[in-house]
C-alpha positions in Angstrom: -4.4 -6.1 -19.2 -1.6 -7.9 -17.4 0.7 -6.5 -14.7 3.2 -8.4 -12.6 2.9 -6.7 -9.2 6.2 -8.1 -8.0 8.2 -6.6 -10.9 7.4 -3.0 -10.3 10.2 -0.4 -10.5 12.2 -0.2 -7.3 14.3 2.7 -6.0 16.5 2.2 -3.0 16.4 5.9 -2.2 12.6 6.6 -2.0 9.1 5.2 -2.2 7.7 4.8 -5.7 4.1 4.0 -6.7 2.8 2.5 -9.9 -0.8 2.8 -11.0 -1.6 -0.8 -12.0 -5.3 -0.4 -12.7 -7.8 2.4 -12.7 -11.6 2.6 -13.2 -14.4 4.3 -11.4 -15.1 1.0 -9.5 -11.6 0.4 -8.2 -8.0 1.6 -8.3 -4.9 -0.6 -7.8 -1.7 1.1 -6.8 1.6 -0.7 -6.2 4.1 0.8 -3.8 7.8 -0.2 -3.8 9.3 0.9 -0.5 13.0 0.8 0.6 13.7 0.1 4.3 13.0 3.1 6.5 10.7 4.8 4.0 7.0 5.6 4.7 3.8 6.8 3.3 2.5 9.3 5.9 -0.9 8.9 7.4 -3.8 10.2 5.3 -7.5 9.4 4.6 -9.6 8.5 1.6 -13.3 8.7 1.0 -13.1 5.0 -0.2 -12.3 1.7 1.4 -8.6 0.9 1.2 -7.2 -2.7 1.3 -3.4 -2.8 2.0 -1.7 -6.1 1.0 2.0 -6.7 1.9 3.2 -8.6 -1.2 6.9 -8.6 -0.3 9.0 -7.7 2.8 7.8 -6.5 6.1 6.9 -3.3 7.9 3.9 -1.6 9.5 0.5 -0.5 8.3 -1.5 2.3 10.1 -5.2 1.5 10.6 -6.9 4.3 12.5 -4.6 5.0 15.5 -2.8 1.7 15.5 0.4 0.7 13.7 0.1 -3.1 12.8 3.2 -5.2 12.1 2.9 -6.9 8.7 4.8 -9.4 6.7 4.3 -11.0 3.3 0.8 -12.2 2.8 -0.9 -9.9 5.3 -3.9 -7.7 4.4 -5.3 -4.8 6.4 -8.6 -3.2 5.5 -9.3 0.4 6.2 -12.7 1.9 6.2 -13.6 5.1 4.4 -12.1 8.2 6.1 -10.0 6.0 8.5 -6.4 7.2 8.7 -3.9 4.8 7.0 -0.3 4.8 6.1 2.8 2.5 5.7 6.3 2.1 7.0 8.9 -0.3 5.5 11.3 -2.3 7.8 12.7 -4.3 4.9 12.4 -3.7 1.1 8.6 -3.9 0.8 6.0 -4.1 -2.0 2.5 -3.1 -1.0 -0.6 -3.4 -3.2 -3.3 -0.9 -2.3 -6.8 -1.5 -3.6 -9.1 1.5 -3.4 -12.8 1.0 -4.0 -14.5 2.8 -5.3 -11.8 5.0 -6.9 -11.9 8.5 -5.4 
């Protein structure tokens, strides 16, 4: 399987997500986010790694919003609140392990 994570569908009006990989061991979801969009805070029973592949914005980890730019990774523990906000057009790769 081959997926180019930087060539995911992009919509200037809303956040889109693409399931790039899925197994019981891990799930890989790619989010394309226009400026001003967000993924509201939520939790997962799994560990979640958020990677900013393009653009800039903020990732929520627990109670703290952390400014991120291309290349930054934030790791969230199981049941720790997490979310995302885009300041510029942003592509985020979320790795969830194990898949819920």
